C-alpha positions in Angstrom: -11.3 5.5 89.9 -9.0 5.5 93.0 -5.7 7.5 92.2 -2.7 7.2 94.7 -1.0 10.5 95.6 2.4 9.3 94.7 4.5 13.3 94.6 3.4 16.9 95.9 5.5 19.5 94.8 6.2 23.3 95.3 6.3 25.0 91.9 6.8 29.0 93.5 5.2 30.4 95.9 1.8 29.3 96.8 1.5 27.2 93.6 1.9 23.4 94.1 1.7 20.3 91.7 0.4 16.6 92.8 1.2 13.8 91.0 -1.0 10.5 91.2 -0.6 7.1 90.1 -3.0 5.1 88.8 -4.4 1.5 89.3 -5.1 1.1 85.8 -4.1 2.6 82.7 -5.8 5.9 82.1 -6.2 8.0 78.9 -6.7 11.6 78.2 -6.6 14.3 76.0 -4.0 17.4 76.6 -6.3 20.7 78.0 -8.7 17.8 79.5 -9.5 18.2 83.5 -10.5 15.8 85.9 -12.8 15.8 88.6 -11.8 15.1 92.4 -14.5 13.7 94.9 -13.0 13.9 98.6 -15.4 13.9 101.1 -14.5 15.5 104.6 -15.8 17.6 107.3 -17.9 20.6 107.2 -17.8 21.1 103.5 -18.2 24.3 102.2 -21.0 25.4 99.4 -19.4 24.1 96.5 -19.5 20.5 98.2 -16.7 17.8 98.2 -16.1 17.9 94.5 -13.5 20.1 92.3 -12.7 20.5 88.6 -8.7 20.4 88.3 -7.1 20.5 84.8 -4.9 18.0 84.3 -0.9 19.5 83.7 0.6 16.6 82.5 1.0 15.5 79.1 -1.4 12.0 78.2 2.3 10.2 77.2 3.8 10.5 81.0 0.9 8.3 82.1 0.8 9.7 85.3 -1.8 12.5 86.1 -0.6 15.3 87.4 -2.7 18.8 89.1 -1.2 22.1 89.5 -3.5 24.4 92.1 -2.8 27.5 94.0 -2.6 26.4 97.9 -2.9 29.0 100.5 -3.6 27.3 103.7 -4.9 30.6 105.9 -7.2 31.0 102.8 -7.7 27.8 101.0 -11.0 26.2 101.0 -12.1 22.9 102.8 -11.7 21.1 99.8 -8.6 22.5 99.0 -7.2 21.5 102.7 -8.9 18.2 102.8 -6.7 17.7 99.2 -3.3 18.9 101.0 -3.9 16.8 104.3 -3.3 14.2 101.8 -0.5 12.0 102.1 1.6 10.3 99.9 0.0 6.2 99.4 -3.2 8.1 100.2 -5.8 7.7 97.5 -8.1 10.1 96.0 -11.7 9.2 93.9 -11.9 10.5 90.4 -15.1 11.2 89.2 -14.5 11.3 85.5 -11.8 12.6 82.8 -13.3 14.9 80.4 -13.4 18.9 78.8 -13.2 20.0 75.3 -10.2 22.8 75.5 -8.1 20.7 73.5 -6.0 20.9 70.9 -8.0 20.9 67.6 -6.0 19.3 64.2 -7.4 21.8 61.9 -5.2 24.6 63.9 -2.2 24.9 62.2 -1.3 28.4 63.9 -2.1 28.6 67.5 -1.9 31.8 70.1 -1.9 30.6 73.6 -2.7 33.1 76.6 -2.5 32.3 79.7 -3.0 34.0 83.3 -1.6 32.3 86.3 -2.2 29.2 87.3 -4.1 29.1 83.6 -1.0 28.0 81.9 -1.8 24.3 83.2 -3.3 22.9 80.3 -0.5 24.8 77.6 2.4 22.8 79.8 -0.1 19.7 78.9 -0.2 20.8 75.2 3.4 22.0 74.8 4.3 18.7 76.2 2.4 16.7 74.2 3.2 18.8 70.8 7.2 18.7 71.5 6.8 14.7 72.5 4.8 14.3 68.5 7.1 16.3 66.8 4.4 18.2 65.9 5.8 21.2 64.3 2.6 23.8 64.5 3.4 27.2 65.0 2.7 28.3 68.8 2.9 32.0 70.1 2.4 31.1 74.4 1.7 34.7 76.1 1.9 33.8 80.0 0.7 36.7 82.4 2.2 36.6 85.8 2.2 39.3 88.5 6.1 39.0 88.3 8.7 36.7 87.7 8.3 35.0 90.8 5.2 33.7 89.9 6.1 31.7 86.7 5.0 28.4 87.0 7.2 25.6 85.5 9.2 28.4 84.5 12.4 25.8 83.6 10.0 23.1 81.3 8.7 26.7 79.8 12.6 27.9 78.8 13.7 24.4 77.9 10.6 23.7 75.3 11.1 27.0 73.3 14.4 26.0 73.0 13.7 22.6 72.4 10.4 23.1 70.2 11.8 25.6 67.3 8.0 26.3 66.8 7.3 27.4 69.9 7.5 31.8 71.0 7.6 32.3 74.4 6.3 36.1 75.9 6.2 36.3 79.2 4.6 39.6 80.8 3.8 40.7 84.2 1.5 43.7 85.7 0.7 46.2 84.9 1.1 44.9 81.5 -2.0 43.1 79.8 -2.9 41.2 76.7 -4.4 44.0 75.3 -5.0 45.5 72.0 -1.4 46.7 71.6 0.1 44.0 73.0 -1.8 41.4 70.5 -1.0 43.4 67.6 2.7 43.4 68.2 2.8 39.5 69.5 0.8 38.0 67.2 1.0 39.9 63.6 -0.6 37.1 61.9 -3.7 37.2 64.2 -6.3 36.2 61.4 -4.1 33.0 61.0 -4.8 31.6 64.0 -6.7 30.2 66.7 -6.5 31.4 70.1 -6.5 29.5 73.1 -7.4 31.7 76.3 -6.9 29.9 80.1 -6.6 32.1 83.7 -9.1 33.5 86.1 -12.6 34.7 84.6 -11.7 38.5 84.6 -8.6 37.9 82.7 -10.1 35.8 80.1 -13.5 37.8 79.5 -11.0 41.3 78.7 -8.8 39.2 76.6 -12.0 37.9 74.6 -13.5 41.5 74.1 -10.3 42.4 72.8 -10.1 39.6 70.8 -13.6 40.6 69.2 -12.6 44.1 68.7 -9.3 43.1 66.7 -12.2 41.2 64.4 -11.0 37.6 65.4 -13.6 35.1 64.6 -15.5 33.0 67.4 -15.0 30.2 65.8 -11.2 30.6 66.2 -11.4 31.1 69.9 -11.7 29.1 72.8 -12.1 29.4 76.6 -11.3 28.1 79.8 -11.4 29.7 83.0 -10.3 29.0 86.5 -12.0 30.1 89.9 -10.9 32.4 93.0 -7.5 31.2 94.3 -9.1 30.0 97.8 -11.6 27.7 96.0 
């Protein structure tokens, strides 16, 4: 499947969103990813394909990806992707992924680190659109407030979607045992979704296990290094 780059916009320092048009209607579930293939000269050892979470909600119809990009540190793939101009085509090999909302979970706790916010951006937009009243706590970890992606959208959703509680934390604060107990006092009633750099995901998973959260109530998605 071919998609056409419609827009490239800066979300914050080093984070960009790319919005694509599709030639035919495309469906996906919030939280899924798409696999892009971009042939380019001198690809690195990861080749010419990458997985990107779709950060737009299904009702928006246009798949969007949001990713880090620093030109001086970017991989060969990222440089090829960001060399694309409005109107250029990109090949999508497939849309897939199981990091999606389970209707059986009535109370949710989303924990994101940095660019790991992308699946939650899609999920929260979809929940608000569907007027789904499930109780959601979002803990979003960043270096500082300048690194918050989708800041305006998240704050708007917290106001409009009465079931959402947004908690931003900044370095050196972490989603440790004390914070989870403080922010999620009803933790045993919630399903936890973890998304971000693999070190953060593993660290939070260990915290949840120490708090006796069932493995069945923990879902994980992690992102590679910024330069990949």
